[in-house]
N, C-alpha and C positions, 0 to 999 in steps of 0.2 A: 623386391622393390617396395612392398608395403612396410617391411621393417625399416628399410632405408629411409622412407619418407617420414616415418615416426621419429627416427633419430635426427633427421634433418630439421624437423619441426622444433625439437628440443634445442638443438644448436642455434637455430634462428632466433628462438625466444630469448636465448642468453645474449645474443648480439644486438638485438634491436627491439623496440617496442612496437614495431609494425604489426598489423593484424593480418598478414598475408600467409598464414600457415594453415594447413589442413587439420582436421580432427585426428585424434589418435586412431590408428587403424583397428585396434582391438575392439572398439565399440561401433565402428562404422556400419550402418545398416546396408542391407542388400539394395543396390540401386533400383529405382523405379523409373517408369517412363515419365518424361516431362509432360506437364499439362499447360494449358493456356494461362497466361498471366491475367489476374483480376485486380492488379494494383491500381488504385486511384489516389488522388490527393488526400492527405490527412484531413479529417473533419473536426469540427468543434468538439464532438463527443470523444473522438480519439484524443484530443488535447486534454480533456477532463480526465481521461482514464490512464493515459500513458506518460504524462509529464511527471516531473519530480513533484511529489506532494509535500508541500510545507503546510502541515495541517494541525488541527486540534481535535481532541475528542469533545463530544458534547454529552458528557456523562450525566446521569441522574436526572434525565428529562423523561424518557420513556421507560427507563429501568432505574427506579429510585435507590439511592443509598443515603442512609440517615446522616452520615458524617458530612455529606455535601448538601443535602436538602432537608434539614431537620424540620423546617416549617411545614413539610408535607406529612409529618408524623404527629397525629393528634395525641392528646394526653394518654389515651388508653392503649396506645400501640405498644406491642411487646416484640422486639426484634428490630433489626436494622435494614430489612429487605422490603421489596415491593409488596409482597403479600401481607406482611405485618402492617404496613402503612394503609393499604386499601381496605383491609378487613376492619381495622379500627375506625377508619373514616366512614365506612358504610354503617357500622354500629352506632356511631354518634350522629352522623348527618343524614343517614338514609341513602339509598342508591342514587336518587336524583341529586342530592347535595354533594355526595362524593364525586359523582360524574362531573358536576359543574366545577368542583375544585380541581379535579385532574385535567379537565379540558382547558381551564384557565392556565394551569401550569404549562401544558404543552404549547398553548397559543402564545404565551408571553415569554417563552424560553429565549428567543432571539429576536430582538427588535430590529427595525430598519437601521437605527443608529448603530446597533451592534454589528450588523452586516457591513455598514460603511466603514466602521473602525477595523474590522477584520480584513477587509480588502485594501483599504487605502493606507492604513497605518501598520498593521501586523503583516501585511502581504500574504495572508492566508489563502491557499489555493483549494483546500479540501477539508471536509469535516468527516470524522468517524462517528457514526450515530448508533450507540447501543440501543437495541430493541429486544423485546421478549416475545414469546409465542402469544401472550395475551394481547400484545400490541396489534396483532392481526385481526382482532375482533372477538366478539362474544362466542361465536361458534367454535373458535379454536380453544376455548377454555373448558369446554364440556369434558367431563371425566377427569378433571385435574383439580388441584387445590384451589384454583381460581374460579371454579364453576359458580360458586355462590355470589361472587362479585363480578362476574363476567360482563354484566350490563354496563359497568363503569367504562368498559373499553369499546363500546359500540361505535364510537367515532374516532378511535385511536388511529386506525390506518389512514383515515382522511387527514388527520393532523400530520402524519408522517409525509403523505403526499404533498401537503401544503408547504411543509418546511423544505422539502427537496426542491419544490418549484421556486420558492422564494430564494433559496441559496443559489439556484441556477441563474436567477435574474441578476445576481451579483457576480456571476462567473465562478461560483464555488461548486465543486462536485461533492457528492455525499457517498460515503462508503456505508452501506447498511450492514451493521454488525449484529448478527444473531447471538446476542449476549446471554440471554436467559432462555435456554432450550428445555425441552421436555426432559424431566428427570435431573437436569443439571450436568454440565460438562465438567464442573468442579464443585467443590463443597463450600465455596465462598458465598457470602450474602448477595453479592452482585450477580450471581449466576444460578442460584437456586433458593428454595425456601426451606430445605430440610437439613442443610449442612452436609449432605452426601452427594457424590457424583453418581447419579443413578441413570444417566444416559447410556453409559458404556455397558455392554453385555445384556441390555434389556431390549428385546426385540420390539416391544410395543413403543417404547420411547424413541428408539432409533427410527422406526417407520414413521411415526408422527412427525419427527423432526425433518426427515427426508421430504415428506409431503409438504410440510410447511415451507421449506426452502424452495421447492419447486413452485409453490404458489407465489412466493415473493418474487422469484425470477420472472414469472409470467406477468406480475404486476409491474415490475421494473421496466419491462419492454416499452410500456407507455408512459414512463416517467423520465423525461429529459433531465439529465443531471446525475443519474446514479452511476457512480464510477466503478462500483463493484459490490459484491455480496460476500460477507464473511460467514463461513459455515458454523463455526463455534468460536468462543473466546476462551483463552487460557484453559485448554483441555488439560486434565490432570495428567501428570507424568506417567508414561507407559500405559496409557488408556487402552483397555481391551478392544481389539478390533478397530482401532481408530482409522487406519489407512484404508481398510476395506470399506468402512463407512464413507470416507471421503470419496472413494471411487463410485460408490452408489449414488452419492449426492451429485457428483459431477455428471453422471449419466442422466440423472433426473433433471437437473438444471438445463442440460444441453437439449432436452426435448422442447424446452421453452425458448432458449436463447443460447446459441453456441458461441456468441461473441462476448457474453458477460464475463468479466474477470472474476475469478473466485479466489478468496483468501482463506487459508487454512491456519490453524494454530499449530505452532511447532511443539506444543506440549512440553516446553522448557528443554527441548533437545533439538537444537538447530541442525546439528550434524546429521542426525537420522532423517529429519525432514528434507534436507537437501539431497540426501541419497535417494529418497523416494521420488522427489520431483525430477531429479536427474535421470531416473529410470523410466520416465514417461516420454518416450520419443515422439516428436511432433508428427512423424510420418507413420506411426504405428496403427493408425485407424481409430484411435481413441478420440473422444470429443475434443474439439479445438479450443475449448475455453482456456484462456490464460490462467495459470495457477500461480499465486503469490504466497509466500510464507510470511505470516505475521509472527514476529518475535518481540518480546517485551524486555525492556532494559530498565531495571530499578537497582539502586545501590544503597538501600536503606533497611532491607528486611532480614538479611541473613546474618548469621554470627560473624562470618568473614567481613561483611560490610561494617558491622558495628565495632569490630576489632581494629579497624584501620582509621587513619587520619584522612581528612579531605584530600591532602596532597597525594597520599597513597592511592586513593580511589581514582583521582584524576589521572594518575600515571598509568592506571590499568586500561584507560580508554583507547590507547594506541593499538592495542591488540584485539579490540572488539571486532566482531564479525570476521575474524580470521578463518572461520569455517568456510567462507566463500572462496578462499584461495584455491584455484585450480578447478572450480566448479562452474565458472561462467565462461562464455566466449566461444562455444562450439555447439550450436544446436543442430549441426549436420549429423551428430552422432549421439546426442543425449537430450534429455528434457531440460526445460528452463530452470535457472537457479535465481529466482527473483525474490528478494527479501525487502520487507518494510518494517519499520519500528512502529508497531501499533500503539504502544504506550511508553512514555518516558517522562521524567520530571527533573526538577532541580532539588529534590528532597534528599537530605542525608539525616541519619539518625542522631539523636541527642548525644549518644556516646561518641559518635564521630566528631561532632562539633565540640565536645568536651576536651578534645585533644589539641585545640588551638585557642588562642586568645579571642575573646568576644569581638574585639575590634577588627579581627581578620576575616570575619564571616562574610561580609558583603563582597569583598574582593574575591574570595574563594568561590562564592556562589556564581559570580560572573564568570570566573575561569571554568568552573564545572559546566555551566550551561553552554558557554561558547565552544568548549571542547567537544561536547556532545553534538551540538549543532553541526560543527564541521565534520565530525566523523560520520554522522548519518548522511550528510550530503555527499560525502566521498564514496560511501560503500553501499548505501541502501537506495531503494527506489522512492522512498518517502519516509516521513516521520509524523506522528500525531502525538502532540503533547497531552498529558493528562493533568488538567482538563480545563475547559473554558468557564463554565458556570457553576456557581455554588452560592449558598446563602451569604457567605462571608467573602464577597468580592473585595479585593481583586485576587485573593486566593493564595497569597504567600508563594512558597516554592512549589506548590501544587497548581498555581494559577497561570494559565497561558497569558491572561491579560497582564498580570503583574510582571511576569518575567519578560514579556515583550516590551512593555513600557519602560522597563529598566534596561533594556538591551542586554539582558543576561542570556537570552537566546536570540540568535540572529538568522534571518532568512538568507537564502542565497543572494549574492550581490546582484545577479542579473535580474532578479525580480524588482529591483529598485531603479533600474536605468530609466532616464527620461525617454519619452516616445521618440524624439528625433534622434537620440543616440542609438536606439535600437535600429531605426531605419538607416542611419549612417553605417552602422556595422554590417548590416545586411548588404548594403551597396558595395562596401569594401570587399566583403567575402565573395560576392558575385563577380566582381572584377577580377578576382584571383582564381576563380573556379577552374578555368581551362588549364592554367598553369599547374594548379594543385592536382587536378585529375591526371594530367600527363605525367607528372613526377611520380605520383603514387603507382600508376600502371607500370612505369619504367622500372621503378624499384622492385615491384612485385615480379616482373618478368626476369629482370637481371638475376635476382636471387635464385629463382627456380631453374633458370638456364645453367647456372653454376652448380646448384645442389643436385639436380637430376638431369644431366645432359642427355639428350636423345629422347627423353620422356615427353610425350605429347600432352599438353594441357590446353584447356579452353580458356585462355586468358581474357577473352572478351567478356566472360562472365564477371570478372573482377570489375571491369569498367561499368558494366550494366548495374551491378550492385552498388558501386561507388556513387554513381550519379543519382540513384534513388535515395541512398542514405543521405547524401549532401542536401538534396531537395527536401527530404522529410525534416531534417534538423532545422533547415532554414524556415520551413513552414511553421514548425512548433515555436521557434524563436519569435517570429513576427506576427503570429495570429492575433495576439491580444492587441497589438498596436494597429492592426487592420480592422478592429472592431468585431471580431468573430465571436467574442464572449458577451456582447451586448453593451448597451449604453451606460449601465450603472458601474461597469468595471473601470477601475482606474486604468487609463491607457498606458501608464508607465509600466516598464518591465517587459522582459521576454520570458519565454519558458524553454526548458531543456527536456529532451526525451530522457526522463529520469528512470522510468521502468524499461530500460533498454532491452533486457533479456526477453521480456514478453512482447515487446514491439518487434524485435527481430523475428520471433516466432511467428507473429501475425504476418509480417512482410514475406518471410520465407515461404509460408503456406500459400500466400497470394501470388507469389512470383511464379509458381508452377514448376520451379526447378526441383528435380528429383534424382538426377543422374549422378554419375561417379564424381563429378566436379561441383556438386552443389556447395561444397565448402568454399570454393573460390568465390561464388556469388555472395555467400554470407560474409566472408571476410572483407570483400570489397565494400559491401554495404556498411559494415561496422567502421571501416576506414573512412568512408564518406561522411558518416555521422561525426566521427572524431575530427576529421579535417575541418568541417564547418565550425564545430564547437571551439576548436583552437583559434580559428580565424576571428571569432567574435569575443574571445576571452572567457569562455566557459570551461 
């Protein structure tokens, strides 16, 4: 019967796009006893964490990069990284002078006018904020290259807390990205001071980074607006012991907060990262923290990129994130497969642009940016453009501001809907709810009565899941028009459950369903979310 059900599932997938099929039996876990449900209505914090993130990075604020913030590098500085900048500033200005310069940089990074533009014009929902271990304060600098300048950072964490609070006041969530870790997760200037990736294989650096991430998680519990914590940024490819380290960090963070979403670097190998997250079953007893994979998409650095025309690069976008195919949609038998694009841009190399006429460039940048926008909205749980602030605003093809103002990158259409239109669509969907629920249940039952005659199923679980999924999607869509994000937020627009895989994981765990037919509840839930989204045009 198990083999038959697997074959029936494959046949059903070929005939319909319905979500009424069970997981493959080969990976299905041993059924457990059901538990009481703890499901409640989605909260504002859920919205910040699980909606689709139309975001920007806020690079070179707490982790300096000379090419973005050259004004922070005084004349005697040698090198393009944070340590070079702060060391030179301390030598020229003294500790007090350097601290004043750094604190002014942090404080003035994003003005209230900036937040207003981000929310009301760019429709930004989220900020990815790179930080370093030195950002945590002077004590975290002891025994490192930053020890002599650690006093500059005595108020750095307060500045982070202030920025998160101000962003939250505008309805923007903040992803804390541990960008500059002990030893360096990569050899780039934005991630270390030595040009070497000395986190991996170094027990001392791994332990200090693990403890620092636990401390951040403890702090984040009291910081409304933190949408997640990124463990490392751009880990070097095939980093030694990386996944064992991720497990150690997840256990450490769970001691502080098992609800905090954790973001991992795919180390430029999304296929392997997905295999790892798929192997972390939600019912295995491991910490419940949602895990998302951060993958970066640039088309300007490799020889392959430089050898192609803009049109050739744009044509490659259709196949992007194909690694997700077959990895999503069945948490009853495997771990989540949730991907976000942590960095992307509209930049192409000069050699690429040399393959077209100069007058073609503007139109091709628009095509490139909009094609990426559409792809990330279709396949990912969110995207964060690199980057928002630099000395040379509005930033050209690297600038979230310039590309947004030119409409070269476009937010999801539902983020721009007038408030009354959101309410009208919710009303229309609610009016059809009973009909849609009945049809979905009927289709589900009819299929399985034909596919497995005589087999007993618990079809009520499908309806139970469907109703919760429909309600959750409706709540996400209408929360901003109901004022849940605060008075500063533009009331226009709805939100979509963009990080669906980890939201399903959360709801599946809260549902208490653990038996043989948990897959029926899950697929009903997914169908309910999809049913509402189609009703309102998302």
